[in-house]
C-alpha positions as CSV (number, residue, x, y, z in Angstrom):
1,X,65.7,88.9,94.7
2,X,69.4,88.9,93.5
3,X,71.2,85.8,92.7
4,X,74.6,85.3,94.6
5,X,76.7,86.5,91.7
6,X,74.7,89.6,91.5
7,X,75.3,90.0,95.1
8,X,78.9,89.5,95.1
9,X,79.0,91.8,92.2
10,X,77.4,94.7,94.3
11,X,79.6,94.0,97.1
12,X,82.7,94.3,94.9
13,X,81.4,97.3,93.4
14,X,80.8,98.8,96.6
15,X,84.4,98.1,97.9
16,X,85.8,99.6,94.8
17,X,83.9,103.1,95.5
18,X,84.8,102.9,99.1
19,X,88.4,101.8,98.4
20,X,89.0,104.2,95.6
21,X,88.1,107.5,97.5
22,X,91.1,109.9,98.0
23,X,93.2,108.0,95.8
24,X,94.3,108.9,91.9
25,X,91.6,106.2,90.9
26,X,88.9,108.4,92.3
27,X,88.0,110.3,89.2
28,X,87.6,107.3,87.0
29,X,85.5,105.3,89.4
30,X,83.3,108.4,90.2
31,X,82.4,109.2,86.6
32,X,81.8,105.4,85.8
33,X,79.5,104.9,88.8
34,X,77.7,108.2,88.1
35,X,77.0,106.7,84.7
36,X,76.1,103.6,85.6
37,X,73.3,104.8,88.1
38,X,72.3,107.6,85.7
39,X,71.2,105.0,83.2
40,X,71.2,107.7,80.5
41,X,69.6,110.4,82.5
42,X,71.8,113.3,82.9
43,X,70.0,114.9,86.0
44,X,70.1,111.4,87.8
45,X,74.0,111.3,86.9
46,X,74.8,114.6,88.2
47,X,72.7,113.6,91.5
48,X,75.0,110.4,91.7
49,X,78.3,112.7,91.2
50,X,77.0,114.9,94.2
51,X,76.5,111.4,96.2
52,X,80.0,110.1,95.3
53,X,81.4,113.8,96.2
54,X,79.7,113.1,99.8
55,X,81.6,109.8,99.9
56,X,84.6,111.3,99.1
57,X,84.2,113.8,101.8
58,X,83.5,111.1,104.5
59,X,86.3,109.0,103.4
60,X,89.2,111.7,103.2
61,X,88.6,112.8,106.7
62,X,90.8,112.0,109.7
63,X,92.1,108.7,110.2
64,X,91.9,106.0,113.0
65,X,88.8,104.1,114.0
66,X,86.5,106.8,112.6
67,X,88.1,106.5,109.2
68,X,87.6,102.6,109.3
69,X,83.9,102.8,110.5
70,X,83.1,105.8,107.7
71,X,84.7,103.3,105.2
72,X,82.6,100.3,106.6
73,X,79.5,102.5,106.2
74,X,80.3,103.8,102.8
75,X,81.1,100.5,101.4
76,X,77.8,98.9,102.8
77,X,75.8,101.8,101.6
78,X,77.2,101.7,98.0
79,X,76.5,97.8,98.0
80,X,73.1,98.3,98.9
81,X,72.7,101.1,96.3
82,X,74.0,98.6,93.6
83,X,71.7,95.8,94.7
84,X,68.6,97.9,95.0
85,X,69.0,99.5,91.4
86,X,69.7,95.7,90.4
87,X,66.6,94.5,92.1
88,X,64.5,97.4,90.3
89,X,65.3,96.3,86.8
90,X,63.4,94.0,84.5
91,X,65.2,90.8,83.6
92,X,66.6,91.9,80.3
93,X,67.9,95.4,81.8
94,X,69.2,93.8,84.8
95,X,71.5,91.4,82.4
96,X,72.7,94.7,80.7
97,X,73.3,96.5,84.0
98,X,75.1,93.3,85.4
99,X,77.3,93.2,82.2
100,X,78.1,97.0,82.7
101,X,78.6,96.7,86.5
102,X,81.0,93.7,85.9
103,X,83.0,96.0,83.3
104,X,83.2,98.7,85.8
105,X,84.4,96.6,88.6
106,X,87.0,94.8,86.4
107,X,88.2,98.4,84.8
108,X,88.1,100.2,88.2
109,X,88.1,97.9,91.0
110,X,91.7,98.2,91.9
111,X,92.4,100.3,95.1
112,X,95.8,100.8,96.9
113,X,95.8,98.3,99.9
114,X,92.8,96.4,98.5
115,X,94.4,94.5,95.5
116,X,92.3,93.6,92.4
117,X,88.6,92.8,92.7
118,X,86.5,90.7,90.2
119,X,83.7,88.6,90.1
120,X,83.1,85.5,87.8
121,X,80.7,82.7,87.4
122,X,77.9,81.9,90.1
123,X,78.7,83.3,93.4
124,X,82.4,84.0,92.8
125,X,84.7,87.0,94.0
126,X,88.2,86.7,93.1
127,X,90.8,89.0,94.8
128,X,94.3,89.5,94.1
129,X,96.0,91.4,97.0
130,X,94.0,92.2,100.3
131,X,90.4,92.2,100.8
132,X,88.6,93.3,103.9
133,X,85.1,92.0,104.6
134,X,83.3,93.6,107.7
135,X,80.1,91.8,109.1
136,X,79.7,89.7,105.9
137,X,80.0,86.1,105.4
138,X,81.8,84.3,102.7
139,X,82.8,80.9,101.4
140,X,86.3,80.0,100.0
141,X,86.5,77.5,97.5
142,X,90.2,77.5,96.4
143,X,93.2,79.9,97.9
144,X,96.3,80.3,96.1
145,X,99.0,81.4,98.6
146,X,98.4,82.4,102.3
147,X,95.4,83.3,103.9
148,X,94.9,84.5,107.3
149,X,92.4,86.5,109.4
150,X,93.0,89.9,110.9
151,X,91.7,92.6,112.6
152,X,90.7,96.3,112.0
153,X,94.3,97.1,112.1
154,X,95.0,94.8,109.0
155,X,95.8,91.1,108.6
156,X,98.2,89.5,111.0
157,X,100.4,86.9,109.1
158,X,101.2,83.7,110.8
159,X,104.2,83.4,112.9
160,X,107.3,81.8,111.5
161,X,107.8,78.1,112.5
162,X,109.9,77.6,115.7
163,X,112.1,74.9,116.3
């Protein structure tokens, strides 16, 4: 069982993968994620590159509702894959993998329209910019600036004061 920090880290990594597809950041995150999953096994790394290529194809198709659903599906799929690999490791290897995944997210966790994603401390995810969460629950400890809830078309800022 993963603790909340590892679960948040897996979610941030899944978001980073899904958010980078079709952007200039894709090639860097593609290589980094394949290496992370490969864990030194070149054949496994090649298999991950093929999986990542399938993700890129799924996320660079037509827009609209289908694109949003595809992004949600890919984000959840990668989050689950990150969680499963972390769960499969013994304690020492898990600590090492968590540190590597943290560095990966911090180094590649920026995608246009998503902002900067990082995870620090027990259960903490920090986002500078916009963050979309579909079907997930989250707790907010501290907010600097505005926060509002939006739909699939994007957040809707509050209306200006009337009077």
